[in-house]
C-alpha positions in Angstrom: 181.6 113.2 109.4 178.1 114.1 109.2 176.6 112.8 106.0 174.1 115.3 105.5 176.3 118.4 106.7 178.8 119.6 103.8 181.8 122.1 104.1 179.7 125.3 103.1 177.0 124.2 106.0 179.8 123.6 108.4 181.1 127.5 107.4 177.9 128.5 108.0 177.5 126.9 111.5 180.9 128.3 112.5 180.0 131.8 111.6 176.8 131.7 113.4 178.4 130.2 116.4 181.3 132.9 116.5 178.2 135.5 115.9 176.5 134.0 119.2 180.0 133.9 121.3 180.3 137.7 120.5 176.8 139.1 120.6 174.2 137.0 122.4 174.3 137.9 126.0 172.3 136.7 128.9 172.1 139.6 131.2 170.6 141.3 128.0 168.2 138.3 127.6 167.0 138.7 130.9 166.7 142.5 130.4 164.5 142.1 127.5 162.6 139.0 129.3 161.9 141.6 132.2 161.2 144.6 129.6 158.7 142.0 127.6 160.3 143.5 124.7 161.6 141.8 121.2 165.4 141.8 120.4 164.9 143.8 116.9 168.3 144.9 116.8 169.7 141.5 117.0 167.4 140.6 114.5 168.7 143.1 112.3 171.9 142.0 112.8 171.4 138.5 111.7 169.9 139.6 108.9 172.6 142.2 107.5 175.1 139.0 108.0 172.9 136.6 105.7 172.1 134.3 108.7 168.3 134.6 108.3 168.7 134.1 104.7 170.5 130.7 104.8 167.5 128.6 103.9 165.8 130.8 101.6 166.1 130.6 97.8 168.9 132.6 96.2 165.9 134.3 93.7 164.8 136.2 97.0 168.2 137.0 98.4 168.9 133.8 100.4 171.8 131.5 100.3 169.9 128.4 98.8 170.6 125.9 101.7 167.0 124.9 102.3 165.9 123.0 105.7 169.2 122.1 106.3 170.5 125.6 106.2 167.7 127.0 108.7 168.0 124.2 110.9 172.0 124.8 111.3 171.5 128.3 111.9 168.7 128.0 114.4 170.4 125.1 116.3 173.3 127.2 116.7 171.5 130.3 117.9 169.7 128.2 120.5 172.8 126.2 121.6 174.5 129.4 122.9 171.4 131.1 124.2 168.0 129.2 123.9 165.8 132.1 124.8 167.5 134.6 122.3 167.6 132.2 119.7 164.1 131.0 120.0 162.9 134.8 119.7 165.1 135.5 116.7 164.1 132.8 114.6 160.3 133.2 115.5 160.9 136.6 113.9 160.8 134.6 110.5 159.7 131.2 110.8 156.2 132.7 110.5 157.1 133.9 107.3 157.7 130.5 105.6 153.7 130.1 104.1 154.1 133.6 102.5 157.8 132.5 100.9 156.4 129.1 99.8 153.0 130.4 98.3 153.3 134.2 97.4 153.6 135.5 94.1 156.7 137.4 92.8 155.5 140.5 93.9 154.2 139.4 97.6 157.6 137.4 98.2 159.6 140.8 97.0 157.6 142.9 99.1 157.5 140.8 102.4 160.0 138.1 102.0 163.1 139.9 101.0 163.0 142.5 103.7 162.1 139.8 106.2 165.4 137.9 105.2 167.6 141.3 105.3 166.4 141.9 108.7 163.9 144.7 108.3 160.6 142.9 108.6 159.3 140.7 111.4 156.8 138.2 110.4 153.7 136.8 112.3 151.1 134.1 111.4 147.4 134.1 113.0 145.7 130.8 112.6 144.9 130.2 116.3 141.3 131.3 117.7 139.5 131.3 121.0 137.4 128.2 120.2 139.8 126.5 117.7 143.1 125.6 118.4 144.3 122.7 116.6 140.6 122.2 115.0 141.3 124.5 111.9 138.2 123.5 110.1 136.1 125.1 112.7 137.5 128.6 112.8 135.1 131.3 112.9 136.7 134.4 111.4 135.2 135.3 108.0 136.0 136.9 105.0 133.1 138.2 102.9 133.4 139.0 99.4 132.7 142.7 98.3 133.5 143.0 94.8 137.1 144.6 95.1 138.1 143.8 98.3 137.2 141.4 101.2 135.7 142.4 104.7 137.0 140.4 107.6 135.5 139.9 111.1 136.6 138.0 113.7 139.4 137.5 116.2 142.8 135.4 116.8 144.8 134.4 119.7 148.2 133.2 120.5 149.7 135.4 117.4 153.5 135.5 118.0 155.0 138.8 117.6 151.9 140.5 117.5 152.1 144.1 117.7 155.6 144.8 116.3 155.5 142.4 113.5 155.4 143.9 110.1 153.0 141.7 108.3 150.6 138.9 109.2 149.7 135.8 107.2 146.0 135.8 108.2 143.7 132.7 108.1 139.8 133.1 107.5 136.9 131.3 106.9 136.0 132.1 103.1 132.3 130.6 102.5 132.8 126.7 103.2 136.6 127.0 103.0 139.8 128.9 104.3 141.7 131.2 102.6 145.1 133.2 103.7 145.5 137.0 103.5 148.4 139.1 104.0 147.8 142.1 106.3 150.6 144.6 106.8 151.0 147.9 108.9 150.5 149.9 105.5 146.8 148.3 105.3 146.3 148.6 109.3 147.0 152.6 108.9 144.5 152.6 105.8 141.8 150.9 107.6 141.9 153.5 110.4 141.1 153.2 114.2 138.4 150.7 115.5 138.8 148.0 112.7 142.0 146.4 114.0 142.8 145.5 117.7 145.9 144.1 119.1 145.8 142.8 122.8 148.8 141.4 124.6 148.1 138.5 126.2 150.6 139.2 128.9 154.0 137.3 130.2 154.3 133.6 129.6 155.8 130.5 131.2 158.6 131.2 128.6 159.8 133.1 125.6 159.2 136.6 127.1 160.9 138.3 124.7 158.3 137.9 122.2 154.3 138.7 122.6 151.5 136.4 122.4 148.8 138.4 121.3 145.0 138.7 120.4 144.0 140.1 116.9 140.5 141.6 116.5 139.2 142.4 112.9 136.2 144.5 112.9 134.9 145.3 109.2 138.6 145.2 108.3 139.0 145.9 104.6 141.9 144.0 102.8 142.2 143.9 98.9 142.1 141.3 96.7 145.6 141.3 95.6 146.4 140.5 99.3 145.0 137.2 99.1 147.9 134.3 99.2 148.4 131.6 96.6 144.9 130.1 95.6 141.8 131.3 97.4 140.3 128.7 99.2 143.4 126.3 99.8 144.3 128.2 102.8 144.3 125.0 105.0 146.8 123.4 103.0 149.0 126.2 102.7 149.1 126.5 106.5 149.9 122.9 107.0 152.7 123.0 104.3 154.3 126.0 106.0 154.1 124.0 109.3 155.9 121.2 107.8 159.1 123.2 107.3 158.3 125.1 110.8 157.9 122.2 112.6 161.4 120.9 111.5 163.0 124.4 112.4 161.1 124.2 115.7 162.7 121.0 116.4 165.9 122.5 115.8 165.3 125.1 118.7 164.7 122.3 120.8 167.7 120.2 119.5 169.6 123.6 120.1 168.4 123.9 123.4 169.5 120.5 124.4 173.0 121.2 123.3 173.1 124.2 125.4 172.1 122.4 128.7 174.4 119.3 128.0 177.5 121.2 127.4 177.1 123.6 130.3 176.4 120.7 132.5 179.6 118.5 131.3 181.7 121.8 132.1 180.0 122.3 135.5 180.5 118.4 136.3 184.1 118.6 135.5 184.5 121.8 137.8 182.4 121.0 140.6 183.9 119.0 143.3 182.3 116.9 146.3 184.2 114.4 148.5 187.7 115.4 146.9 186.9 114.7 143.3 184.8 116.2 140.4 181.2 115.2 140.2 181.8 113.6 136.7 183.5 110.9 138.3 180.6 109.7 140.3 179.0 107.0 138.1 175.4 108.3 138.6 176.4 111.3 137.1 178.4 109.8 134.5 175.4 107.7 133.6 173.1 110.8 133.0 175.3 112.5 131.2 175.7 109.2 128.7 172.0 109.2 128.8 172.0 112.5 127.4 174.8 112.2 124.7 172.8 109.3 123.3 169.3 111.2 123.1 171.3 114.0 121.5 172.9 111.8 118.9 169.6 110.4 118.1 167.9 113.6 117.6 170.7 114.9 115.7 170.5 112.2 113.1 166.7 112.2 113.0 166.6 116.2 112.5 169.2 116.2 109.7 167.5 113.3 108.1 163.8 115.1 108.1 165.6 118.5 107.0 167.6 116.4 103.9 164.1 114.7 102.9 162.3 118.2 102.9 164.9 119.8 100.8 164.9 116.8 98.5 161.1 116.4 98.0 160.7 113.3 99.5 157.3 112.3 100.3 158.4 110.5 103.7 159.4 114.3 104.5 155.8 115.1 105.9 156.0 111.8 108.3 159.5 113.2 109.6 158.2 116.5 110.3 155.7 115.4 112.5 158.4 113.0 113.9 161.0 115.5 114.9 158.5 117.7 116.1 157.1 114.9 118.6 160.2 113.5 119.7 162.9 116.3 119.9 161.0 118.7 121.8 159.8 116.1 124.7 163.6 114.8 124.8 165.0 118.4 125.1 162.5 118.8 128.0 163.6 115.6 129.6 167.2 116.3 129.3 167.2 119.9 130.4 165.4 118.8 133.6 168.2 116.1 134.2 170.8 119.0 133.5 169.1 121.2 136.6 169.2 118.3 138.9 172.7 117.6 138.2 173.4 121.2 139.2 171.1 120.8 142.1 170.3 124.4 143.8 172.4 126.1 141.3 170.6 124.7 138.4 167.3 126.2 139.9 168.8 129.9 139.9 168.2 132.3 137.1 171.6 133.2 136.4 172.7 129.8 135.5 170.4 129.7 132.5 169.3 126.3 133.0 165.7 127.1 134.1 165.1 129.8 131.6 166.0 127.3 129.0 163.5 125.0 130.2 160.7 127.3 130.6 161.5 128.5 127.0 161.5 125.1 125.0 158.7 124.1 126.9 156.6 125.8 123.7 158.3 123.6 121.0 156.0 120.6 122.2 153.1 122.8 121.9 153.2 125.4 119.0 152.5 124.7 115.6 150.7 121.5 116.4 150.8 119.6 120.1 152.6 116.4 120.7 149.3 114.4 120.5 148.6 116.3 117.1 151.8 114.9 115.9 150.6 111.8 117.2 147.3 111.6 115.3 149.3 112.9 112.2 151.8 109.9 112.7 149.2 107.2 113.3 147.4 108.0 109.8 150.6 107.8 107.9 151.8 104.7 109.7 148.9 102.8 109.9 
């Protein structure tokens, strides 16, 4: 019995698992990857069924199960099919900062339809010359009385082009602020003021876009400022705290996918007259994977529990799981491919795609080295 997962969360886990076994298809994933297209229809379905909302508060249409709810749902999506599970959860992870800091009106306008599967979210932070160094960003917002005028560019914006709203971090005098940019505002500004460039295919998660956003005298009304003006950096980091836990859940679910697939293969695959699971080298590899999975499971659930209970240790554990679980998942999936040999290298087995997809989990929302920097300050 898991001390962190109550019966309600277990029911959610089973419901998501049943949905995934029925709706998530590897051939469909490959088709979407080849077409570089987002699974919007599936995103709408998980919204209608309440799976997006399990971790959001009840006042905005969610189920109120917090970070643990998010972790359970995302873990099961990725446990069934990592590439699809990552794409689906990336439709709403960027919206965390709007949910945490948005006014009641902003949350109703953007977060509720996102929870219902009608809106896809994005967050634009990274710039060509400033990745992890958020202090040095160059996209500027100028106060023009009743509005701000924004000039600059962003890169690696996940969901660029089809997102219904963006949380944009910009330089506000000597500080940073976040503003919400939506489709209505883009249309109101007209052509020439907002440009999107798809950066093309990536190593993985090719059902999502990674785009460049270019702002040229783009006008944003002051009511679109998120939270307190000048506190944008703090808001981004707070959104990342929850985001990092949920991204770790993506990696953890992908570990389970690889491990369970490999155990099944090792039981069926025969060499020298017996299933290869009876070979000690294979047994030991699988035991090592099992141990890593159990360590990651307990670390992940503890991080989510600390976040939900407002424990100060949550910030440390958010970085801890973001560092440890993605790197562990990469190692585990590499070993699963070794056990399947040539079959593991083939696209139709799914393992090579899972490895390519989860590789990004050690990079986005803070690289592994950034997590080490954060942890060293907290620990020492």
